[in-house]
ROVO-493384 format. One record per residue (C-alpha): y, x, z; residue number from 1; chain; residue in three letters. Coordinates in Angstrom, 3 decimals, padded with zeros to 6 digits, always signed. Each point is the difference from the previous one (the first is absolute). Layout:
<recs>
@yy:Y, xx:X, zz:Z, seq:NUM, mol:A, type:ALA
...
</recs>
This chain:
<recs>
@yy:+036.159, xx:-020.499, zz:-023.392, seq:1, mol:A, type:LEU
@yy:-003.586, xx:+000.419, zz:-000.122, seq:2, mol:A, type:LYS
@yy:+000.019, xx:-002.251, zz:-003.567, seq:3, mol:A, type:GLU
@yy:+002.691, xx:+002.241, zz:-001.077, seq:4, mol:A, type:LEU
@yy:-002.110, xx:+003.354, zz:+000.284, seq:5, mol:A, type:GLY
@yy:+001.691, xx:+000.860, zz:+003.267, seq:6, mol:A, type:VAL
@yy:-001.889, xx:+002.643, zz:+002.052, seq:7, mol:A, type:CYS
@yy:-001.797, xx:-001.009, zz:+003.564, seq:8, mol:A, type:ASP
@yy:+001.939, xx:+001.922, zz:+001.980, seq:9, mol:A, type:ALA
@yy:+003.838, xx:-000.683, zz:-001.616, seq:10, mol:A, type:ASP
@yy:-001.354, xx:-003.846, zz:+000.389, seq:11, mol:A, type:VAL
@yy:-001.153, xx:+000.689, zz:+003.728, seq:12, mol:A, type:THR
@yy:+003.714, xx:+002.147, zz:+000.633, seq:13, mol:A, type:GLU
@yy:+001.990, xx:-002.992, zz:-001.819, seq:14, mol:A, type:ALA
@yy:-001.634, xx:-002.215, zz:+002.656, seq:15, mol:A, type:ALA
@yy:+001.173, xx:+001.883, zz:+002.657, seq:16, mol:A, type:THR
@yy:+003.255, xx:+000.136, zz:-000.531, seq:17, mol:A, type:ILE
@yy:+000.065, xx:-003.493, zz:-000.784, seq:18, mol:A, type:ALA
@yy:-001.443, xx:-000.893, zz:+003.543, seq:19, mol:A, type:ASN
@yy:+002.229, xx:+002.142, zz:+001.749, seq:20, mol:A, type:SER
@yy:+002.931, xx:-001.768, zz:-000.705, seq:21, mol:A, type:VAL
@yy:-001.754, xx:-003.466, zz:+000.169, seq:22, mol:A, type:ARG
@yy:+001.318, xx:-001.016, zz:+003.211, seq:23, mol:A, type:ASP
@yy:+003.502, xx:+000.913, zz:-000.666, seq:24, mol:A, type:ASP
@yy:+000.112, xx:-001.855, zz:-003.420, seq:25, mol:A, type:VAL
@yy:-001.839, xx:-002.881, zz:+001.977, seq:26, mol:A, type:LEU
@yy:+001.882, xx:+000.222, zz:+003.314, seq:27, mol:A, type:CYS
@yy:+000.928, xx:-003.281, zz:+000.948, seq:28, mol:A, type:LYS
@yy:+003.234, xx:+001.270, zz:+002.320, seq:29, mol:A, type:ASP
@yy:+002.913, xx:-002.036, zz:-001.021, seq:30, mol:A, type:PRO
@yy:+002.089, xx:+003.454, zz:+000.229, seq:31, mol:A, type:VAL
@yy:-002.748, xx:+001.363, zz:-002.472, seq:32, mol:A, type:ALA
@yy:-000.584, xx:-002.989, zz:-002.057, seq:33, mol:A, type:GLU
@yy:+004.276, xx:+000.264, zz:-001.006, seq:34, mol:A, type:LYS
@yy:-000.845, xx:+003.985, zz:-001.695, seq:35, mol:A, type:LYS
@yy:-000.557, xx:+000.288, zz:-003.157, seq:36, mol:A, type:THR
@yy:-003.601, xx:+001.426, zz:-001.667, seq:37, mol:A, type:LEU
@yy:+002.119, xx:+003.107, zz:-000.731, seq:38, mol:A, type:PHE
@yy:+000.757, xx:+000.386, zz:+003.830, seq:39, mol:A, type:GLU
@yy:-003.345, xx:-001.175, zz:+001.199, seq:40, mol:A, type:LYS
@yy:-001.312, xx:+002.439, zz:-002.188, seq:41, mol:A, type:LEU
@yy:+001.816, xx:+002.857, zz:+001.644, seq:42, mol:A, type:GLY
@yy:+003.127, xx:-000.153, zz:-002.757, seq:43, mol:A, type:GLY
@yy:+000.796, xx:+002.745, zz:-002.344, seq:44, mol:A, type:ALA
@yy:-002.056, xx:+003.300, zz:+001.348, seq:45, mol:A, type:PRO
@yy:-003.050, xx:-002.314, zz:-000.317, seq:46, mol:A, type:SER
@yy:+000.974, xx:-001.144, zz:-003.459, seq:47, mol:A, type:ILE
@yy:+000.629, xx:+003.271, zz:-000.973, seq:48, mol:A, type:ASP
@yy:-003.213, xx:+001.527, zz:+001.706, seq:49, mol:A, type:ALA
@yy:-001.962, xx:-002.957, zz:-001.956, seq:50, mol:A, type:ALA
@yy:+000.992, xx:+001.078, zz:-003.157, seq:51, mol:A, type:VAL
@yy:-000.088, xx:+003.843, zz:+000.038, seq:52, mol:A, type:ASP
@yy:-003.424, xx:-000.553, zz:+001.125, seq:53, mol:A, type:LEU
@yy:-000.606, xx:-002.580, zz:-002.713, seq:54, mol:A, type:PHE
@yy:+000.863, xx:+002.424, zz:-002.641, seq:55, mol:A, type:TYR
@yy:-001.748, xx:+002.968, zz:+001.366, seq:56, mol:A, type:LYS
@yy:-002.487, xx:-001.917, zz:+000.117, seq:57, mol:A, type:LYS
@yy:+000.156, xx:-001.551, zz:-003.855, seq:58, mol:A, type:VAL
@yy:+001.038, xx:+003.620, zz:-001.476, seq:59, mol:A, type:LEU
@yy:-002.954, xx:+001.631, zz:+001.292, seq:60, mol:A, type:ALA
@yy:-002.364, xx:-003.099, zz:-001.732, seq:61, mol:A, type:ASP
@yy:-001.082, xx:+001.137, zz:-003.259, seq:62, mol:A, type:ARG
@yy:-001.103, xx:-003.304, zz:-000.721, seq:63, mol:A, type:ARG
@yy:+003.667, xx:-001.111, zz:+000.325, seq:64, mol:A, type:VAL
@yy:+002.136, xx:+002.695, zz:-000.393, seq:65, mol:A, type:ASN
@yy:+000.680, xx:+000.089, zz:-003.636, seq:66, mol:A, type:SER
@yy:+002.037, xx:-003.378, zz:+000.442, seq:67, mol:A, type:PHE
@yy:+002.722, xx:+002.091, zz:+001.403, seq:68, mol:A, type:PHE
@yy:+000.033, xx:+002.651, zz:-002.297, seq:69, mol:A, type:LYS
@yy:+003.855, xx:+000.409, zz:-001.209, seq:70, mol:A, type:GLY
@yy:+001.427, xx:-001.888, zz:+003.014, seq:71, mol:A, type:THR
@yy:+002.480, xx:+001.193, zz:+001.965, seq:72, mol:A, type:ASP
@yy:-001.794, xx:+000.428, zz:+003.328, seq:73, mol:A, type:MET
@yy:+003.016, xx:-000.015, zz:+002.377, seq:74, mol:A, type:LYS
@yy:+001.575, xx:-003.114, zz:-001.779, seq:75, mol:A, type:LYS
@yy:-003.156, xx:-001.791, zz:+000.136, seq:76, mol:A, type:GLN
@yy:-000.046, xx:+000.305, zz:+004.117, seq:77, mol:A, type:HIS
@yy:+003.331, xx:-000.769, zz:+000.164, seq:78, mol:A, type:ARG
@yy:-000.341, xx:-003.009, zz:-002.209, seq:79, mol:A, type:MET
@yy:-003.239, xx:-000.987, zz:+002.091, seq:80, mol:A, type:GLN
@yy:+001.672, xx:+000.440, zz:+003.157, seq:81, mol:A, type:LYS
@yy:+002.660, xx:-001.825, zz:-000.816, seq:82, mol:A, type:ALA
@yy:-002.285, xx:-002.994, zz:-001.420, seq:83, mol:A, type:PHE
@yy:-002.004, xx:-000.538, zz:+003.763, seq:84, mol:A, type:LEU
@yy:+003.005, xx:+000.792, zz:+001.467, seq:85, mol:A, type:THR
@yy:+001.380, xx:-003.595, zz:-001.650, seq:86, mol:A, type:PHE
@yy:-003.364, xx:-001.805, zz:-000.425, seq:87, mol:A, type:ALA
@yy:-000.287, xx:+001.039, zz:+003.745, seq:88, mol:A, type:PHE
@yy:+003.010, xx:-001.746, zz:+001.177, seq:89, mol:A, type:GLY
@yy:+002.212, xx:+003.223, zz:+000.583, seq:90, mol:A, type:GLY
@yy:+003.403, xx:+001.344, zz:-000.625, seq:91, mol:A, type:PRO
@yy:+001.525, xx:+000.616, zz:-003.113, seq:92, mol:A, type:GLY
@yy:-001.076, xx:-001.569, zz:-003.312, seq:93, mol:A, type:SER
@yy:-002.341, xx:+000.209, zz:-003.049, seq:94, mol:A, type:TYR
@yy:+001.363, xx:+000.956, zz:-003.401, seq:95, mol:A, type:SER
@yy:-003.033, xx:+000.913, zz:-002.330, seq:96, mol:A, type:GLY
@yy:-001.902, xx:-001.754, zz:-001.634, seq:97, mol:A, type:LYS
@yy:-002.460, xx:-003.073, zz:+000.666, seq:98, mol:A, type:ASN
@yy:-003.372, xx:+000.772, zz:+000.296, seq:99, mol:A, type:MET
@yy:-001.130, xx:-001.836, zz:-003.091, seq:100, mol:A, type:ARG
@yy:+002.438, xx:+002.491, zz:-001.994, seq:101, mol:A, type:LYS
@yy:-000.789, xx:+002.952, zz:+001.785, seq:102, mol:A, type:ALA
@yy:-003.351, xx:-000.154, zz:-000.271, seq:103, mol:A, type:HIS
</recs>
């Protein structure tokens, strides 16, 4: 992250968040092992919170916020939440563009 120009405070915050879910994600409990990553991370409320915080920070950052000029941010939030939910094994399906076409 530092190589990408992310400030130390944000790197620390990301590491703290990652460490806070580390035990749940790496849990060896047989019941917990059957859970999807989506469930282990806290389900939809956690994905919603992470996406909302991510875009709040991105839009506040003058180094990257120009990439989102003219973007329907409600739709962007909705699509990102759907993508992460699908990628982490949550319910539903993702019907958006693949990563290569979207970026």
